[in-house]
A tleap script that builds the chain and sets N, CA, C and O, in Angstrom:
source leaprc.protein.ff14SB
mol = sequence {
  NMET THR LEU GLU ARG ILE LYS GLU TYR GLY
  GLN GLU ILE PHE ILE GLU ALA GLU ASN LEU
  ASN LYS THR ASP ILE MET LYS ALA LYS LEU
  ALA VAL SER ASN LEU ALA GLU LEU SER ARG
  ASN GLY ILE GLU LYS VAL MET LYS GLU LYS
  LYS VAL ASP ALA ILE LEU ALA PRO ALA ASN
  THR PRO VAL TYR THR ILE LEU ALA ILE GLY
  GLY TYR PRO GLY ILE THR LEU PRO ALA GLY
  TYR GLU GLU LYS GLY VAL PRO LEU GLY ILE
  CYS PHE GLY GLY LEU SER GLY SER GLU PRO
  LYS LEU ILE GLU ILE ALA TYR SER PHE GLY
  GLN ALA THR GLN ILE ARG ASN PRO SER PRO
  PRO PRO THR LEU ASN PHE ASP ALA VAL CVAL
}
set mol.1.N position { 95.082 81.515 67.075 }
set mol.1.CA position { 95.334 82.828 66.508 }
set mol.1.C position { 95.835 82.639 65.079 }
set mol.1.O position { 96.662 81.770 64.803 }
set mol.2.N position { 95.331 83.446 64.205 }
set mol.2.CA position { 95.763 83.335 62.823 }
set mol.2.C position { 97.093 84.052 62.654 }
set mol.2.O position { 97.398 84.996 63.383 }
set mol.3.N position { 97.878 83.598 61.691 }
set mol.3.CA position { 99.209 84.154 61.483 }
set mol.3.C position { 99.181 85.623 61.099 }
set mol.3.O position { 100.125 86.350 61.408 }
set mol.4.N position { 98.132 86.082 60.439 }
set mol.4.CA position { 98.098 87.481 60.019 }
set mol.4.C position { 98.016 88.449 61.199 }
set mol.4.O position { 98.250 89.643 61.015 }
set mol.5.N position { 97.694 87.975 62.400 }
set mol.5.CA position { 97.593 88.856 63.561 }
set mol.5.C position { 98.839 88.805 64.445 }
set mol.5.O position { 98.904 89.501 65.458 }
set mol.6.N position { 99.824 87.993 64.074 }
set mol.6.CA position { 101.032 87.864 64.889 }
set mol.6.C position { 101.729 89.210 65.049 }
set mol.6.O position { 102.120 89.563 66.162 }
set mol.7.N position { 101.892 89.964 63.979 }
set mol.7.CA position { 102.573 91.263 64.067 }
set mol.7.C position { 101.802 92.234 64.955 }
set mol.7.O position { 102.397 93.020 65.693 }
set mol.8.N position { 100.497 92.174 64.878 }
set mol.8.CA position { 99.652 93.070 65.659 }
set mol.8.C position { 99.853 92.878 67.163 }
set mol.8.O position { 99.849 93.848 67.922 }
set mol.9.N position { 100.026 91.640 67.585 }
set mol.9.CA position { 100.117 91.350 69.011 }
set mol.9.C position { 101.530 91.058 69.489 }
set mol.9.O position { 101.701 90.669 70.645 }
set mol.10.N position { 102.544 91.226 68.660 }
set mol.10.CA position { 103.919 91.073 69.091 }
set mol.10.C position { 104.247 89.707 69.654 }
set mol.10.O position { 104.532 89.590 70.846 }
set mol.11.N position { 104.215 88.687 68.846 }
set mol.11.CA position { 104.431 87.309 69.291 }
set mol.11.C position { 105.875 86.842 69.128 }
set mol.11.O position { 106.143 85.645 69.234 }
set mol.12.N position { 106.799 87.744 68.878 }
set mol.12.CA position { 108.176 87.361 68.580 }
set mol.12.C position { 108.787 86.495 69.682 }
set mol.12.O position { 109.461 85.508 69.391 }
set mol.13.N position { 108.555 86.857 70.931 }
set mol.13.CA position { 109.162 86.104 72.027 }
set mol.13.C position { 108.646 84.665 72.077 }
set mol.13.O position { 109.385 83.753 72.447 }
set mol.14.N position { 107.390 84.461 71.708 }
set mol.14.CA position { 106.830 83.107 71.706 }
set mol.14.C position { 107.390 82.289 70.540 }
set mol.14.O position { 107.651 81.093 70.672 }
set mol.15.N position { 107.568 82.945 69.417 }
set mol.15.CA position { 108.154 82.264 68.260 }
set mol.15.C position { 109.582 81.840 68.580 }
set mol.15.O position { 109.989 80.721 68.269 }
set mol.16.N position { 110.345 82.744 69.206 }
set mol.16.CA position { 111.707 82.402 69.607 }
set mol.16.C position { 111.706 81.237 70.597 }
set mol.16.O position { 112.552 80.348 70.505 }
set mol.17.N position { 110.770 81.236 71.536 }
set mol.17.CA position { 110.698 80.164 72.528 }
set mol.17.C position { 110.419 78.817 71.865 }
set mol.17.O position { 110.973 77.795 72.271 }
set mol.18.N position { 109.574 78.816 70.863 }
set mol.18.CA position { 109.283 77.569 70.150 }
set mol.18.C position { 110.505 77.012 69.440 }
set mol.18.O position { 110.600 75.805 69.216 }
set mol.19.N position { 111.438 77.881 69.085 }
set mol.19.CA position { 112.622 77.464 68.337 }
set mol.19.C position { 113.827 77.154 69.224 }
set mol.19.O position { 114.920 76.915 68.710 }
set mol.20.N position { 113.651 77.153 70.523 }
set mol.20.CA position { 114.769 76.849 71.419 }
set mol.20.C position { 115.178 75.386 71.290 }
set mol.20.O position { 114.342 74.502 71.105 }
set mol.21.N position { 116.483 75.154 71.391 }
set mol.21.CA position { 116.952 73.771 71.414 }
set mol.21.C position { 117.195 73.354 72.873 }
set mol.21.O position { 117.008 74.155 73.789 }
set mol.22.N position { 117.604 72.119 73.077 }
set mol.22.CA position { 117.761 71.579 74.426 }
set mol.22.C position { 118.791 72.375 75.242 }
set mol.22.O position { 118.591 72.598 76.436 }
set mol.23.N position { 119.881 72.801 74.612 }
set mol.23.CA position { 120.908 73.588 75.302 }
set mol.23.C position { 120.341 74.929 75.751 }
set mol.23.O position { 120.592 75.371 76.872 }
set mol.24.N position { 119.570 75.579 74.869 }
set mol.24.CA position { 118.953 76.862 75.216 }
set mol.24.C position { 118.012 76.702 76.403 }
set mol.24.O position { 117.988 77.545 77.301 }
set mol.25.N position { 117.240 75.621 76.407 }
set mol.25.CA position { 116.283 75.378 77.482 }
set mol.25.C position { 117.019 75.168 78.803 }
set mol.25.O position { 116.588 75.676 79.838 }
set mol.26.N position { 118.119 74.426 78.777 }
set mol.26.CA position { 118.905 74.199 79.993 }
set mol.26.C position { 119.493 75.517 80.509 }
set mol.26.O position { 119.519 75.754 81.717 }
set mol.27.N position { 119.963 76.370 79.600 }
set mol.27.CA position { 120.498 77.677 79.983 }
set mol.27.C position { 119.397 78.536 80.618 }
set mol.27.O position { 119.627 79.224 81.612 }
set mol.28.N position { 118.217 78.484 80.036 }
set mol.28.CA position { 117.097 79.260 80.570 }
set mol.28.C position { 116.712 78.769 81.963 }
set mol.28.O position { 116.444 79.577 82.852 }
set mol.29.N position { 116.681 77.451 82.158 }
set mol.29.CA position { 116.353 76.893 83.471 }
set mol.29.C position { 117.393 77.286 84.503 }
set mol.29.O position { 117.051 77.591 85.645 }
set mol.30.N position { 118.664 77.282 84.111 }
set mol.30.CA position { 119.737 77.699 85.013 }
set mol.30.C position { 119.590 79.175 85.376 }
set mol.30.O position { 119.781 79.557 86.531 }
set mol.31.N position { 119.251 80.003 84.388 }
set mol.31.CA position { 119.070 81.435 84.640 }
set mol.31.C position { 117.924 81.677 85.624 }
set mol.31.O position { 118.044 82.492 86.538 }
set mol.32.N position { 116.811 80.962 85.429 }
set mol.32.CA position { 115.673 81.103 86.344 }
set mol.32.C position { 116.060 80.636 87.746 }
set mol.32.O position { 115.685 81.263 88.737 }
set mol.33.N position { 116.798 79.552 87.827 }
set mol.33.CA position { 117.263 79.043 89.122 }
set mol.33.C position { 118.161 80.070 89.811 }
set mol.33.O position { 118.043 80.303 91.014 }
set mol.34.N position { 119.058 80.681 89.036 }
set mol.34.CA position { 119.933 81.708 89.601 }
set mol.34.C position { 119.136 82.923 90.074 }
set mol.34.O position { 119.428 83.491 91.127 }
set mol.35.N position { 118.135 83.315 89.296 }
set mol.35.CA position { 117.308 84.455 89.694 }
set mol.35.C position { 116.516 84.145 90.959 }
set mol.35.O position { 116.349 85.013 91.815 }
set mol.36.N position { 116.033 82.920 91.078 }
set mol.36.CA position { 115.296 82.531 92.284 }
set mol.36.C position { 116.212 82.593 93.503 }
set mol.36.O position { 115.809 83.059 94.569 }
set mol.37.N position { 117.440 82.124 93.340 }
set mol.37.CA position { 118.417 82.176 94.445 }
set mol.37.C position { 118.744 83.622 94.804 }
set mol.37.O position { 118.841 83.972 95.980 }
set mol.38.N position { 118.911 84.455 93.786 }
set mol.38.CA position { 119.174 85.874 94.052 }
set mol.38.C position { 117.990 86.530 94.758 }
set mol.38.O position { 118.177 87.408 95.599 }
set mol.39.N position { 116.778 86.108 94.419 }
set mol.39.CA position { 115.596 86.641 95.108 }
set mol.39.C position { 115.637 86.286 96.586 }
set mol.39.O position { 115.396 87.132 97.448 }
set mol.40.N position { 115.947 85.020 96.869 }
set mol.40.CA position { 116.000 84.582 98.273 }
set mol.40.C position { 117.093 85.313 99.045 }
set mol.40.O position { 116.906 85.674 100.207 }
set mol.41.N position { 118.225 85.526 98.399 }
set mol.41.CA position { 119.336 86.195 99.074 }
set mol.41.C position { 119.322 87.703 98.881 }
set mol.41.O position { 120.210 88.401 99.370 }
set mol.42.N position { 118.340 88.198 98.185 }
set mol.42.CA position { 118.217 89.632 97.948 }
set mol.42.C position { 116.990 90.183 98.644 }
set mol.42.O position { 117.047 90.606 99.799 }
set mol.43.N position { 115.876 90.171 97.922 }
set mol.43.CA position { 114.634 90.739 98.441 }
set mol.43.C position { 114.230 90.101 99.766 }
set mol.43.O position { 113.969 90.798 100.747 }
set mol.44.N position { 114.180 88.785 99.785 }
set mol.44.CA position { 113.697 88.084 100.981 }
set mol.44.C position { 114.583 88.384 102.189 }
set mol.44.O position { 114.085 88.676 103.277 }
set mol.45.N position { 115.878 88.312 101.992 }
set mol.45.CA position { 116.827 88.552 103.088 }
set mol.45.C position { 116.698 89.983 103.620 }
set mol.45.O position { 116.612 90.193 104.830 }
set mol.46.N position { 116.684 90.951 102.723 }
set mol.46.CA position { 116.603 92.358 103.138 }
set mol.46.C position { 115.274 92.653 103.822 }
set mol.46.O position { 115.240 93.325 104.853 }
set mol.47.N position { 114.174 92.151 103.247 }
set mol.47.CA position { 112.868 92.430 103.846 }
set mol.47.C position { 112.767 91.850 105.254 }
set mol.47.O position { 112.200 92.480 106.146 }
set mol.48.N position { 113.310 90.665 105.453 }
set mol.48.CA position { 113.268 90.050 106.788 }
set mol.48.C position { 114.183 90.780 107.754 }
set mol.48.O position { 113.786 91.064 108.884 }
set mol.49.N position { 115.410 91.091 107.325 }
set mol.49.CA position { 116.370 91.781 108.204 }
set mol.49.C position { 115.876 93.172 108.594 }
set mol.49.O position { 116.008 93.573 109.750 }
set mol.50.N position { 115.317 93.898 107.656 }
set mol.50.CA position { 114.869 95.277 107.899 }
set mol.50.C position { 113.422 95.354 108.365 }
set mol.50.O position { 112.913 96.439 108.645 }
set mol.51.N position { 112.755 94.195 108.449 }
set mol.51.CA position { 111.350 94.113 108.862 }
set mol.51.C position { 110.453 95.015 108.012 }
set mol.51.O position { 109.666 95.812 108.521 }
set mol.52.N position { 110.606 94.855 106.701 }
set mol.52.CA position { 109.838 95.633 105.726 }
set mol.52.C position { 108.571 94.863 105.378 }
set mol.52.O position { 108.629 93.672 105.072 }
set mol.53.N position { 107.432 95.539 105.423 }
set mol.53.CA position { 106.154 94.901 105.085 }
set mol.53.C position { 105.971 94.722 103.582 }
set mol.53.O position { 105.412 93.719 103.137 }
set mol.54.N position { 106.441 95.692 102.802 }
set mol.54.CA position { 106.217 95.636 101.353 }
set mol.54.C position { 107.285 96.427 100.624 }
set mol.54.O position { 107.868 97.366 101.165 }
set mol.55.N position { 107.528 96.028 99.382 }
set mol.55.CA position { 108.361 96.842 98.504 }
set mol.55.C position { 107.418 97.586 97.571 }
set mol.55.O position { 106.298 97.144 97.316 }
set mol.56.N position { 107.877 98.696 97.077 }
set mol.56.CA position { 107.053 99.568 96.255 }
set mol.56.C position { 107.823 99.887 94.986 }
set mol.56.O position { 109.003 100.232 95.045 }
set mol.57.N position { 107.170 99.776 93.845 }
set mol.57.CA position { 107.821 100.087 92.576 }
set mol.57.C position { 106.779 100.539 91.569 }
set mol.57.O position { 105.609 100.169 91.672 }
set mol.58.N position { 107.198 101.337 90.594 }
set mol.58.CA position { 106.267 101.673 89.523 }
set mol.58.C position { 105.846 100.400 88.795 }
set mol.58.O position { 106.634 99.463 88.659 }
set mol.59.N position { 104.626 100.375 88.340 }
set mol.59.CA position { 104.159 99.226 87.560 }
set mol.59.C position { 104.913 99.188 86.234 }
set mol.59.O position { 105.520 100.176 85.820 }
set mol.60.N position { 104.865 98.039 85.581 }
set mol.60.CA position { 105.531 97.832 84.285 }
set mol.60.C position { 107.038 98.020 84.376 }
set mol.60.O position { 107.662 98.572 83.470 }
set mol.61.N position { 107.613 97.558 85.475 }
set mol.61.CA position { 109.060 97.562 85.660 }
set mol.61.C position { 109.493 96.135 85.957 }
set mol.61.O position { 108.641 95.259 86.105 }
set mol.62.N position { 110.782 95.878 86.048 }
set mol.62.CA position { 111.246 94.504 86.333 }
set mol.62.C position { 110.775 93.938 87.667 }
set mol.62.O position { 110.989 92.756 87.936 }
set mol.63.N position { 110.150 94.737 88.494 }
set mol.63.CA position { 109.680 94.212 89.781 }
set mol.63.C position { 108.727 93.044 89.581 }
set mol.63.O position { 108.718 92.121 90.395 }
set mol.64.N position { 107.926 93.057 88.520 }
set mol.64.CA position { 107.010 91.948 88.249 }
set mol.64.C position { 107.772 90.639 88.049 }
set mol.64.O position { 107.388 89.593 88.571 }
set mol.65.N position { 108.848 90.719 87.292 }
set mol.65.CA position { 109.654 89.529 87.027 }
set mol.65.C position { 110.284 89.021 88.311 }
set mol.65.O position { 110.290 87.817 88.569 }
set mol.66.N position { 110.806 89.917 89.103 }
set mol.66.CA position { 111.446 89.529 90.363 }
set mol.66.C position { 110.430 88.872 91.289 }
set mol.66.O position { 110.713 87.835 91.890 }
set mol.67.N position { 109.265 89.466 91.405 }
set mol.67.CA position { 108.231 88.890 92.263 }
set mol.67.C position { 107.796 87.523 91.733 }
set mol.67.O position { 107.661 86.572 92.503 }
set mol.68.N position { 107.579 87.426 90.432 }
set mol.68.CA position { 107.102 86.167 89.849 }
set mol.68.C position { 108.121 85.044 90.016 }
set mol.68.O position { 107.769 83.939 90.427 }
set mol.69.N position { 109.358 85.320 89.705 }
set mol.69.CA position { 110.386 84.281 89.798 }
set mol.69.C position { 110.588 83.842 91.238 }
set mol.69.O position { 110.807 82.660 91.502 }
set mol.70.N position { 110.516 84.781 92.168 }
set mol.70.CA position { 110.685 84.436 93.577 }
set mol.70.C position { 109.439 83.822 94.197 }
set mol.70.O position { 109.485 83.340 95.328 }
set mol.71.N position { 108.324 83.833 93.469 }
set mol.71.CA position { 107.071 83.303 94.002 }
set mol.71.C position { 106.430 84.233 95.018 }
set mol.71.O position { 105.678 83.790 95.886 }
set mol.72.N position { 106.727 85.514 94.908 }
set mol.72.CA position { 106.203 86.499 95.852 }
set mol.72.C position { 104.916 87.130 95.328 }
set mol.72.O position { 104.762 87.309 94.119 }
set mol.73.N position { 103.997 87.466 96.221 }
set mol.73.CA position { 102.765 88.130 95.789 }
set mol.73.C position { 103.000 89.606 95.476 }
set mol.73.O position { 103.915 90.237 96.006 }
set mol.74.N position { 102.163 90.125 94.618 }
set mol.74.CA position { 102.210 91.541 94.291 }
set mol.74.C position { 100.815 92.018 93.937 }
set mol.74.O position { 99.977 91.244 93.475 }
set mol.75.N position { 100.579 93.288 94.156 }
set mol.75.CA position { 99.283 93.880 93.818 }
set mol.75.C position { 99.553 95.244 93.189 }
set mol.75.O position { 100.378 96.013 93.682 }
set mol.76.N position { 98.853 95.532 92.104 }
set mol.76.CA position { 99.055 96.774 91.368 }
set mol.76.C position { 97.795 97.623 91.426 }
set mol.76.O position { 96.676 97.124 91.309 }
set mol.77.N position { 98.007 98.906 91.607 }
set mol.77.CA position { 96.902 99.868 91.694 }
set mol.77.C position { 97.188 101.076 90.813 }
set mol.77.O position { 98.344 101.340 90.481 }
set mol.78.N position { 96.154 101.808 90.433 }
set mol.78.CA position { 96.385 103.076 89.736 }
set mol.78.C position { 97.100 104.046 90.670 }
set mol.78.O position { 96.802 104.115 91.863 }
set mol.79.N position { 98.052 104.795 90.107 }
set mol.79.CA position { 98.798 105.749 90.920 }
set mol.79.C position { 98.734 107.159 90.356 }
set mol.79.O position { 99.252 108.092 90.970 }
set mol.80.N position { 98.121 107.324 89.223 }
set mol.80.CA position { 98.029 108.638 88.606 }
set mol.80.C position { 97.797 108.500 87.114 }
set mol.80.O position { 97.526 107.411 86.607 }
set mol.81.N position { 97.909 109.615 86.424 }
set mol.81.CA position { 97.683 109.640 84.984 }
set mol.81.C position { 98.715 110.527 84.318 }
set mol.81.O position { 99.102 111.565 84.855 }
set mol.82.N position { 99.161 110.101 83.130 }
set mol.82.CA position { 100.056 110.940 82.333 }
set mol.82.C position { 99.258 112.104 81.766 }
set mol.82.O position { 98.038 112.163 81.921 }
set mol.83.N position { 99.948 113.026 81.110 }
set mol.83.CA position { 99.290 114.204 80.536 }
set mol.83.C position { 98.125 113.850 79.616 }
set mol.83.O position { 97.108 114.543 79.604 }
set mol.84.N position { 98.274 112.764 78.842 }
set mol.84.CA position { 97.237 112.387 77.881 }
set mol.84.C position { 96.194 111.460 78.490 }
set mol.84.O position { 95.373 110.898 77.765 }
set mol.85.N position { 96.212 111.291 79.811 }
set mol.85.CA position { 95.206 110.475 80.470 }
set mol.85.C position { 95.541 109.003 80.578 }
set mol.85.O position { 94.720 108.209 81.039 }
set mol.86.N position { 96.744 108.628 80.155 }
set mol.86.CA position { 97.156 107.227 80.259 }
set mol.86.C position { 97.435 106.918 81.737 }
set mol.86.O position { 98.201 107.632 82.384 }
set mol.87.N position { 96.814 105.855 82.272 }
set mol.87.CA position { 97.011 105.559 83.691 }
set mol.87.C position { 98.417 105.050 84.003 }
set mol.87.O position { 99.035 104.349 83.203 }
set mol.88.N position { 98.892 105.416 85.162 }
set mol.88.CA position { 100.167 104.938 85.699 }
set mol.88.C position { 99.848 104.043 86.886 }
set mol.88.O position { 98.901 104.302 87.628 }
set mol.89.N position { 100.634 102.996 87.065 }
set mol.89.CA position { 100.377 102.079 88.167 }
set mol.89.C position { 101.506 102.038 89.169 }
set mol.89.O position { 102.626 102.471 88.897 }
set mol.90.N position { 101.185 101.511 90.327 }
set mol.90.CA position { 102.159 101.310 91.394 }
set mol.90.C position { 101.992 99.873 91.882 }
set mol.90.O position { 100.873 99.377 92.014 }
set mol.91.N position { 103.103 99.221 92.145 }
set mol.91.CA position { 103.072 97.816 92.548 }
set mol.91.C position { 103.597 97.679 93.972 }
set mol.91.O position { 104.669 98.186 94.302 }
set mol.92.N position { 102.836 96.991 94.805 }
set mol.92.CA position { 103.261 96.631 96.152 }
set mol.92.C position { 103.574 95.141 96.135 }
set mol.92.O position { 102.736 94.337 95.726 }
set mol.93.N position { 104.760 94.769 96.570 }
set mol.93.CA position { 105.146 93.365 96.598 }
set mol.93.C position { 105.564 92.969 97.995 }
set mol.93.O position { 106.004 93.806 98.784 }
set mol.94.N position { 105.426 91.694 98.299 }
set mol.94.CA position { 105.793 91.217 99.626 }
set mol.94.C position { 106.289 89.790 99.598 }
set mol.94.O position { 106.406 89.178 98.536 }
set mol.95.N position { 106.575 89.275 100.756 }
set mol.95.CA position { 107.041 87.901 100.887 }
set mol.95.C position { 105.870 86.930 100.824 }
set mol.95.O position { 104.714 87.321 100.984 }
set mol.96.N position { 106.181 85.675 100.590 }
set mol.96.CA position { 105.136 84.643 100.572 }
set mol.96.C position { 104.360 84.682 101.882 }
set mol.96.O position { 104.945 84.750 102.963 }
set mol.97.N position { 103.044 84.637 101.769 }
set mol.97.CA position { 102.192 84.674 102.952 }
set mol.97.C position { 101.813 86.073 103.408 }
set mol.97.O position { 101.081 86.227 104.386 }
set mol.98.N position { 102.304 87.100 102.707 }
set mol.98.CA position { 102.023 88.476 103.128 }
set mol.98.C position { 100.823 89.088 102.410 }
set mol.98.O position { 100.608 90.298 102.472 }
set mol.99.N position { 100.047 88.254 101.734 }
set mol.99.CA position { 98.912 88.773 100.963 }
set mol.99.C position { 97.944 89.624 101.790 }
set mol.99.O position { 97.538 90.689 101.323 }
set mol.100.N position { 97.555 89.201 103.002 }
set mol.100.CA position { 96.637 90.056 103.773 }
set mol.100.C position { 97.214 91.449 104.051 }
set mol.100.O position { 96.493 92.445 103.991 }
set mol.101.N position { 98.500 91.516 104.352 }
set mol.101.CA position { 99.143 92.803 104.616 }
set mol.101.C position { 99.201 93.643 103.337 }
set mol.101.O position { 98.980 94.853 103.376 }
set mol.102.N position { 99.499 92.996 102.203 }
set mol.102.CA position { 99.548 93.729 100.932 }
set mol.102.C position { 98.184 94.292 100.566 }
set mol.102.O position { 98.080 95.420 100.084 }
set mol.103.N position { 97.142 93.507 100.793 }
set mol.103.CA position { 95.786 93.991 100.516 }
set mol.103.C position { 95.461 95.179 101.415 }
set mol.103.O position { 94.862 96.155 100.965 }
set mol.104.N position { 95.849 95.097 102.669 }
set mol.104.CA position { 95.628 96.206 103.605 }
set mol.104.C position { 96.360 97.466 103.141 }
set mol.104.O position { 95.787 98.555 103.136 }
set mol.105.N position { 97.622 97.314 102.754 }
set mol.105.CA position { 98.419 98.454 102.289 }
set mol.105.C position { 97.814 99.030 101.011 }
set mol.105.O position { 97.654 100.244 100.887 }
set mol.106.N position { 97.478 98.154 100.060 }
set mol.106.CA position { 96.913 98.612 98.796 }
set mol.106.C position { 95.569 99.316 99.007 }
set mol.106.O position { 95.306 100.355 98.403 }
set mol.107.N position { 94.738 98.752 99.852 }
set mol.107.CA position { 93.444 99.370 100.139 }
set mol.107.C position { 93.648 100.760 100.763 }
set mol.107.O position { 92.979 101.722 100.385 }
set mol.108.N position { 94.565 100.850 101.706 }
set mol.108.CA position { 94.848 102.139 102.350 }
set mol.108.C position { 95.355 103.162 101.342 }
set mol.108.O position { 94.958 104.327 101.381 }
set mol.109.N position { 96.227 102.731 100.445 }
set mol.109.CA position { 96.737 103.624 99.405 }
set mol.109.C position { 95.586 104.111 98.528 }
set mol.109.O position { 95.468 105.306 98.255 }
set mol.110.N position { 94.750 103.192 98.096 }
set mol.110.CA position { 93.619 103.558 97.248 }
set mol.110.C position { 92.670 104.522 97.926 }
set mol.110.O position { 92.190 105.471 97.306 }
set mol.111.N position { 92.398 104.281 99.204 }
set mol.111.CA position { 91.489 105.165 99.946 }
set mol.111.C position { 92.116 106.530 100.186 }
set mol.111.O position { 91.431 107.550 100.120 }
set mol.112.N position { 93.410 106.553 100.463 }
set mol.112.CA position { 94.087 107.819 100.741 }
set mol.112.C position { 94.241 108.680 99.497 }
set mol.112.O position { 94.140 109.904 99.575 }
set mol.113.N position { 94.485 108.052 98.352 }
set mol.113.CA position { 94.744 108.830 97.141 }
set mol.113.C position { 93.498 109.082 96.305 }
set mol.113.O position { 93.411 110.102 95.622 }
set mol.114.N position { 92.527 108.165 96.348 }
set mol.114.CA position { 91.307 108.287 95.534 }
set mol.114.C position { 91.626 108.551 94.064 }
set mol.114.O position { 90.929 109.313 93.394 }
set mol.115.N position { 92.691 107.910 93.570 }
set mol.115.CA position { 93.130 108.118 92.189 }
set mol.115.C position { 92.294 107.332 91.200 }
set mol.115.O position { 92.084 107.780 90.072 }
set mol.116.N position { 91.817 106.173 91.603 }
set mol.116.CA position { 91.101 105.305 90.670 }
set mol.116.C position { 89.896 106.034 90.084 }
set mol.116.O position { 89.084 106.621 90.799 }
set mol.117.N position { 89.811 105.974 88.774 }
set mol.117.CA position { 88.707 106.588 88.040 }
set mol.117.C position { 87.996 105.469 87.299 }
set mol.117.O position { 88.303 105.208 86.137 }
set mol.118.N position { 87.049 104.803 87.955 }
set mol.118.CA position { 86.441 103.629 87.323 }
set mol.118.C position { 85.671 103.979 86.055 }
set mol.118.O position { 84.988 105.000 85.970 }
set mol.119.N position { 85.806 103.106 85.090 }
set mol.119.CA position { 85.056 103.247 83.848 }
set mol.119.C position { 83.620 102.815 84.105 }
set mol.119.O position { 83.369 101.997 84.990 }
set mol.120.N position { 82.683 103.350 83.349 }
set mol.120.CA position { 81.308 102.881 83.512 }
set mol.120.C position { 81.222 101.419 83.078 }
set mol.120.O position { 81.967 100.993 82.196 }
set mol.121.N position { 80.333 100.657 83.680 }
set mol.121.CA position { 80.218 99.246 83.289 }
set mol.121.C position { 79.788 99.129 81.838 }
set mol.121.O position { 79.036 99.965 81.339 }
set mol.122.N position { 80.265 98.090 81.158 }
set mol.122.CA position { 79.882 97.926 79.751 }
set mol.122.C position { 78.402 97.596 79.625 }
set mol.122.O position { 77.811 96.963 80.499 }
set mol.123.N position { 77.833 98.031 78.541 }
set mol.123.CA position { 76.442 97.699 78.247 }
set mol.123.C position { 76.423 96.356 77.544 }
set mol.123.O position { 77.077 96.178 76.516 }
set mol.124.N position { 75.684 95.423 78.087 }
set mol.124.CA position { 75.592 94.100 77.497 }
set mol.124.C position { 74.313 93.993 76.687 }
set mol.124.O position { 73.239 94.394 77.135 }
set mol.125.N position { 74.443 93.454 75.509 }
set mol.125.CA position { 73.296 93.274 74.633 }
set mol.125.C position { 73.035 91.773 74.519 }
set mol.125.O position { 73.633 91.091 73.688 }
set mol.126.N position { 72.144 91.273 75.355 }
set mol.126.CA position { 71.849 89.848 75.362 }
set mol.126.C position { 71.028 89.411 74.152 }
set mol.126.O position { 70.959 88.222 73.842 }
set mol.127.N position { 70.411 90.366 73.475 }
set mol.127.CA position { 69.641 90.034 72.278 }
set mol.127.C position { 70.565 89.557 71.153 }
set mol.127.O position { 70.154 88.797 70.277 }
set mol.128.N position { 71.813 90.014 71.194 }
set mol.128.CA position { 72.764 89.645 70.142 }
set mol.128.C position { 73.370 88.263 70.371 }
set mol.128.O position { 73.996 87.708 69.468 }
set mol.129.N position { 73.191 87.703 71.564 }
set mol.129.CA position { 73.745 86.388 71.876 }
set mol.129.C position { 72.848 85.318 71.296 }
set mol.129.O position { 71.636 85.327 71.512 }
set mol.130.N position { 73.439 84.403 70.565 }
set mol.130.CA position { 72.650 83.335 69.934 }
set mol.130.C position { 72.781 82.067 70.734 }
set mol.130.O position { 72.195 81.046 70.375 }
savepdb mol mol.pdb
quit
C-alpha cells in the first residue's frame, strides 16, 4: 500500500503497533491472556451453566472481540436497514464446537425474517483481462 492512501484507510492502529516496544508487547500479551481467562470464566461458564445455545448481539459491537479472543465461533447476518438503507447486522456466537448449531440458528433466523436483500451478481468483463 502506498503511503498516500494511509489516511483513506485509517491505518493508525497498525502504525502504532509497529512502534511498540518490548514492554508494550508484554503488556498486550498479558491483556489478551486476561481477556481469554475472563472469557472462560464469563461467557463459557454462563453458557454452560444456563445451557444457552448461542449469544446474540448487534454486529459491530465488542462481541466480535470477545468471541475472537476466546476462540469462539460467530456468524453474522443482516438484521434490517437504517433509514438511509444502510444494513444492520446481528451476530450469533457460541462455544467451541457449536458451529453446526450456530448455522442452524442463523439459517432459521434468515428464513424467518427474509431480511437479506441480495445484490445482483457483478458483471464480469473477461475481454478486459489480459
